[in-house]
Every structure is written in C-alpha cells, then in structure tokens.
DRENBADREN-176569 format. One line per 4 residues: their letters; for each residue x, z, y of C-alpha. Coordinates in Angstrom, 1 decimal. Layout:
N
A> X:Z:Y  ...;
***
This chain:
107
XXXX> 0.8:42.5:15.2  -2.9:42.1:15.2  -5.0:45.1:16.1  -5.6:47.6:13.3;
XXXX> -9.4:47.1:13.6  -9.0:43.4:13.1  -6.9:44.0:10.0  -9.3:46.6:8.7;
XXXX> -12.4:44.4:9.3  -10.9:41.4:7.5  -9.7:43.4:4.5  -12.9:45.5:4.2;
XXXX> -15.1:42.4:4.5  -13.0:40.6:1.9  -13.2:43.6:-0.5  -16.9:43.9:0.0;
XXXX> -17.4:40.2:-0.7  -15.3:40.6:-3.9  -17.4:43.5:-5.1  -20.8:41.9:-4.2;
XXXX> -21.5:40.4:-7.7  -20.8:43.7:-9.4  -22.9:45.6:-6.9  -25.9:43.2:-7.2;
XXXX> -25.7:43.4:-11.0  -25.7:47.2:-10.9  -28.7:47.2:-8.4  -30.7:44.7:-10.5;
XXXX> -30.1:46.7:-13.7  -31.2:49.9:-12.0  -34.2:48.2:-10.5  -35.4:47.2:-14.1;
XXXX> -34.8:50.8:-15.3  -31.8:49.9:-17.3  -28.6:51.9:-17.3  -25.8:50.0:-15.7;
XXXX> -22.3:50.5:-17.1  -19.7:49.9:-14.5  -16.9:47.5:-15.6  -13.8:49.1:-14.1;
XXXX> -11.7:46.0:-14.7  -14.3:43.7:-13.0  -14.4:46.1:-10.0  -10.6:46.1:-9.8;
XXXX> -10.3:42.3:-10.1  -13.1:41.9:-7.5  -11.3:44.3:-5.1  -8.0:42.4:-5.5;
XXXX> -9.7:39.1:-5.0  -11.4:40.5:-1.9  -8.1:41.6:-0.5  -6.8:38.1:-1.0;
XXXX> -9.9:36.7:0.7  -9.5:39.1:3.7  -5.8:38.3:3.9  -6.5:34.6:4.1;
XXXX> -9.2:35.1:6.7  -6.8:37.3:8.8  -4.0:34.7:8.4  -6.3:31.9:9.5;
XXXX> -7.5:33.9:12.6  -3.9:34.9:13.6  -2.7:31.3:13.1  -5.5:29.9:15.2;
XXXX> -4.9:32.5:17.9  -1.1:31.8:17.9  -1.8:28.0:18.3  -4.1:28.7:21.2;
XXXX> -1.5:31.0:22.9  1.2:28.3:22.5  -1.1:25.8:24.2  -1.9:28.3:26.9;
XXXX> 1.8:29.0:27.5  2.6:25.3:27.7  -0.2:24.8:30.2  1.0:27.7:32.4;
XXXX> 4.6:26.5:32.4  3.7:22.8:33.1  3.5:22.3:36.9  1.4:19.2:36.4;
XXXX> -1.3:21.3:34.7  -1.0:24.4:36.9  -4.3:25.5:38.4  -4.4:25.3:42.2;
XXXX> -6.1:27.9:44.3  -8.6:25.4:45.6  -9.6:24.6:42.1  -10.8:28.1:41.4;
XXXX> -14.5:28.5:42.3  -15.0:31.5:44.5  -18.3:32.3:46.2  -19.1:33.1:49.9;
XXXX> -17.0:30.4:51.6  -13.8:31.8:50.1  -13.1:28.5:48.4  -12.3:26.9:51.8;
XXXX> -9.1:29.0:52.0  -6.2:27.1:50.4  -2.7:28.6:49.7  0.3:26.7:50.9;
XXXX> 3.6:26.1:49.1  6.8:27.2:50.8  7.4:23.6:51.7  4.1:23.4:53.6;
XXX> 2.2:21.4:51.0  -1.2:22.6:50.0  -2.0:23.8:46.5;
***
C-alpha cells in the first residue's frame, strides 16, 4: 500500500484541480463586485472529476514504482549484474580492499 501522505496528496491535488475553474470564476466575479452564486452541482462534478484525476495520477505513480522495483529485484538476483565490492567507490584508499568469494575468487 502506498503511504497515506502519497494518497492524500494525489487525491487532494486532483480535487483542487477539478475545482479550479469554479474557484477562478468565483474570484473573478467577486473582483468585479458582482455576487457569485455557487453552482453546487458544478462543484460536486468538479470534485468527482478531481478524485478521478488524483486516482489516475496515483495509479501511474504506483505502477511506475512497481516496474522499477521489479527491475531492481531482477538485477539483485542476477549474478551477472551483481555489484562487486570493488565497483563501489569509497574514499580514503578503502576502494583497494576487495572481498573474496568462498572459492578464493575476487569480487
């Protein structure tokens, strides 16, 4: 499950984007000194559309993360791709130390 904050951000951003047109209309009307009547149905529809936008954004993010995790897992389990100790840059002369496999080969 994605973190609650990730879900909240995606859904709240989606709802905000869905309500933006109604909010801008209201602000413009008020700026010109006109009374703005809120259209409850437009607000409801904008909110629902925003939830759908947020849900799609969250789905896309989770799908992308899942694909990256699958790729990472495949790399970690593939001995041909495995990172060797000497390939990891470490400062202060530490990089000269190389681990050895149980059979005596260097990694």
